[in-house]
Structures are given as C-alpha cells and as structure tokens.
C-alpha positions in Angstrom: -66.8 31.1 51.3 -69.0 33.8 53.0 -72.2 32.3 52.2 -71.1 29.1 53.8 -70.1 30.6 56.5 -73.4 32.4 57.2 -75.4 29.5 56.3 -73.6 27.4 58.7 -74.2 30.1 61.7 -77.8 30.3 61.0 -78.4 26.6 61.1 -76.6 26.1 64.3 -78.6 29.3 65.8 -81.6 26.9 64.6 -80.6 23.7 65.6 -82.5 22.7 69.0 -80.0 20.6 71.1 -81.5 17.8 72.9 -81.7 17.5 76.7 -80.1 14.6 78.7 -82.1 12.8 80.9 -80.2 14.5 83.6 -81.0 18.0 82.8 -84.7 17.4 82.2 -84.9 15.5 85.7 -83.4 18.9 86.8 -86.0 21.2 85.0 -89.1 18.6 86.3 -87.7 19.4 89.8 -87.6 22.8 89.3 -91.3 23.0 88.6 -92.4 21.3 91.9 -94.1 24.0 93.9 -93.6 22.3 97.1 -90.7 22.9 99.5 -87.9 20.2 99.4 -85.3 20.0 102.4 -83.2 22.3 100.7 -85.7 25.0 99.9 -85.9 28.3 101.8 -88.8 29.3 103.5 -90.3 32.7 103.6 -87.7 34.2 105.7 -85.0 32.8 104.1 -83.9 29.8 106.5 -83.6 26.4 105.3 -86.8 24.1 104.9 -84.7 20.9 106.2 -86.9 18.3 108.5 -90.1 20.6 108.0 -90.4 20.5 104.2 -93.4 19.0 102.4 -91.0 16.0 101.2 -90.1 14.7 104.6 -93.9 14.8 105.9 -95.7 11.6 105.8 -99.0 11.4 103.8 -98.2 14.8 102.6 -97.5 16.2 99.4 -95.0 14.5 97.2 -92.6 17.3 95.9 -90.2 16.1 93.2 -86.6 17.2 95.0 -83.9 14.5 93.7 -83.1 13.0 90.6 -84.4 9.4 91.9 -87.7 11.2 92.5 -88.2 11.7 88.6 -89.3 8.6 86.7 -88.4 7.6 83.3 -92.1 8.1 82.2 -91.9 11.5 83.4 -89.0 12.3 81.4 -90.5 10.6 78.2 -93.8 12.7 78.9 -91.7 15.9 79.2 -90.1 15.1 76.2 -93.2 14.9 74.6 -94.7 17.7 75.8 -91.4 20.1 74.7 -90.9 18.9 71.1 
C-alpha cells in the first residue's frame, strides 16, 4: 500500500500538464518586449495611448489574447515539448 502511494506521488510529480490555448497566449503576451497600453513606463505611469501598441507603423507588440494567432500557439507547443 505504501509503495503504491509513493509511486502515485512520484508519477504525479513528473506528469507534465498540458497548458490550455488561453494559458499559452498569456505566456506569449508576457514575452512581448514592446509596451502595451496597460504597461507601466519607467516612472510607473501607465503607457496608455503612448504605447507602441497604439502607434501606427511602429512595433506590433502582442498585448491581448486576440493578438496571438493559432499558428503562434501551435509553434509555442512545438517549442516547449
């Protein structure tokens, strides 16, 4: 009985739980190096309309779930296997 319990605990600790698409999108958004409207600048103030996200022709940071494509999620899954 004790051996069964120990094996069960060990298996549970080594089992990798698959992330949902929403969780993966959040991970990809965190990797974005460009400021988003909700990001804070160096002084701690919100970037808002001054963020790269809202400036046309500039960088295209990933700030929201809708910005992360299905292909990006698939590529993330391949990289993190």
